C-alpha positions in Angstrom: 111.2 70.1 147.4 110.2 68.1 144.3 106.9 66.3 144.1 107.2 62.7 145.3 106.1 59.6 143.3 103.6 57.3 144.9 106.2 54.8 146.0 108.1 57.5 148.0 104.8 58.6 149.6 104.1 55.0 150.5 107.6 54.7 151.9 107.0 57.8 154.1 103.7 56.5 155.5 104.0 52.7 155.6 104.9 52.6 159.3 101.3 53.7 159.9 100.1 50.2 158.8 102.8 48.4 160.8 102.4 50.4 164.1 98.6 50.1 163.9 99.0 46.3 163.5 101.0 46.2 166.8 98.3 47.7 168.9 95.5 45.7 167.2 97.4 42.4 167.6 97.9 43.0 171.3 94.4 44.1 172.0 92.0 42.4 172.2 93.4 39.0 171.0 96.9 38.5 172.5 96.5 40.5 175.7 93.0 39.2 176.3 94.2 35.7 176.0 97.1 36.2 178.4 94.8 37.9 180.9 92.4 34.9 180.8 95.3 32.5 181.0 97.2 34.1 183.9 94.7 36.3 186.0 91.2 35.1 185.0 89.6 36.4 188.2 90.9 40.0 187.7 90.4 40.4 184.0 89.0 44.0 184.0 91.4 45.3 186.6 94.4 43.7 184.8 93.4 45.1 181.4 92.7 48.5 182.7 95.9 48.9 184.6 98.0 47.6 181.7 96.4 49.8 179.2 96.7 52.9 181.4 100.3 52.2 182.2 101.1 51.8 178.5 99.4 55.1 177.6 101.6 56.9 180.2 104.7 55.5 178.6 103.5 56.5 175.2 102.8 60.1 176.3 106.2 60.5 177.9 108.4 58.7 175.3 107.3 59.9 171.9 108.1 63.7 172.3 111.4 62.9 174.1 112.6 60.6 171.3 111.3 63.1 168.7 113.6 65.8 170.2 116.6 63.5 170.2 116.0 62.4 166.6 115.8 66.1 165.5 119.4 66.5 166.7 120.8 63.2 165.6 123.5 62.9 162.9 124.3 59.6 161.3 124.9 58.0 157.9 121.3 56.8 158.0 119.8 60.2 158.6 118.0 61.4 161.7 115.0 59.1 161.8 116.0 55.6 160.7 118.3 54.7 163.6 115.5 55.2 166.0 113.0 53.3 163.9 115.4 50.3 163.8 116.1 50.4 167.5 112.4 50.7 168.3 111.6 47.7 166.1 114.2 45.5 167.9 112.6 46.4 171.2 109.1 45.8 170.0 110.0 42.4 168.6 111.7 41.4 171.9 108.7 42.6 173.9 106.0 40.9 171.8 107.7 37.6 172.2 108.2 38.3 175.9 104.4 38.8 176.2 103.6 35.7 174.2 105.8 33.5 176.4 105.2 35.2 179.7 104.4 32.6 182.5 103.2 35.3 185.0 101.2 38.5 184.4 103.9 40.8 185.7 106.0 39.9 182.7 103.0 40.7 180.4 102.7 44.1 182.0 106.5 44.7 181.6 106.2 43.5 178.0 103.4 45.9 177.2 105.3 48.8 178.7 108.3 47.9 176.5 106.2 47.6 173.4 104.9 51.1 174.1 108.5 52.3 174.6 109.6 50.6 171.3 106.6 51.6 169.2 106.8 55.2 170.3 110.6 55.2 169.6 109.6 54.4 166.1 106.5 56.6 165.9 108.0 60.0 167.0 110.8 60.1 164.4 108.7 58.4 161.7 106.0 61.0 161.9 108.6 63.7 161.3 109.3 62.2 157.9 106.2 63.9 156.4 107.3 67.5 157.1 111.0 66.4 156.4 110.4 64.9 153.0 107.0 65.6 151.6 106.4 68.9 149.7 103.7 71.1 151.2 101.3 70.6 148.3 101.4 66.8 148.8 101.0 66.6 152.5 97.3 66.3 152.3 97.8 63.3 150.0 100.3 61.8 152.4 97.9 62.3 155.3 95.2 60.6 153.4 97.4 57.7 152.6 98.5 57.5 156.2 94.8 57.4 157.3 94.0 54.6 154.8 96.9 52.6 156.1 95.8 53.1 159.7 92.4 51.6 158.8 93.9 48.8 156.9 96.3 48.0 159.8 93.3 48.0 162.2 91.3 45.6 160.2 94.2 43.2 159.2 95.8 43.3 162.7 92.6 42.3 164.5 91.6 39.8 161.9 94.9 37.9 161.7 95.5 38.0 165.5 92.0 36.8 166.2 92.3 33.9 163.8 95.7 32.8 165.1 94.8 33.1 168.8 91.6 31.2 168.2 93.9 28.2 167.2 95.4 28.1 170.7 93.4 24.9 171.6 95.0 23.1 168.6 98.4 24.7 168.3 99.1 25.7 171.9 101.7 28.4 172.5 102.6 28.3 168.8 99.4 30.1 168.1 100.3 33.1 170.3 103.9 33.2 168.9 102.5 33.2 165.4 100.1 36.0 166.2 103.0 38.3 167.5 105.3 37.2 164.6 103.0 38.9 162.1 103.5 42.5 163.3 107.2 41.8 163.8 107.6 40.8 160.2 105.4 43.7 159.1 107.6 46.2 161.0 110.8 44.8 159.4 109.2 45.1 155.9 108.1 48.6 156.7 111.7 49.5 157.8 113.1 48.1 154.6 110.6 50.1 152.5 111.2 53.3 154.4 115.0 52.8 154.2 114.8 52.3 150.4 112.2 55.0 149.6 112.4 57.6 152.4 115.9 57.7 153.5 117.1 61.2 154.4 120.4 62.8 153.7 122.7 62.8 156.8 122.3 66.0 158.8 125.4 68.2 158.7 126.6 70.0 161.8 125.6 73.4 160.4 122.0 72.2 159.8 121.5 71.1 163.4 118.8 73.0 165.3 
């Protein structure tokens, strides 16, 4: 494989920023707000149960989707169809959480967010071994780590600022908070599609 320019390295790793923004938008700002709004007397139990259930979904989904993506053939390559499907599910689920009138829907939304984000994450992580030359994988990993940190900081900062406007904006503040990671995911998909799109996998190349 040829060495990749910086734009292609960014395209391979940009989902790191977007996915980290999802989790740091949900927790603590959006999920904490919904817990206080809907089950204020069971805050710790509700948060603990929801977080644990979400982790179980993540553990189960990511390797399964990764295996399916390894065997997928499409005009968009092996990884991008799963990334696009995961983004649609994440967007639906985040708005479901933001607008949920009962805590059961919040839990369902968190589980669906985990399903969608790990549908993105499993195939996306395979882009580094798929597309990055071995001598640049350390550089790609460093860029990924930097984007993780940036997503953590930006996600928590923006979500916290927007949710804090709830007393003034009402539900629009929560909707705005979840819209930020949705837009970020869409932009990340566009960048990845432009800069890190694979060649379609031929039948002879299937594992």
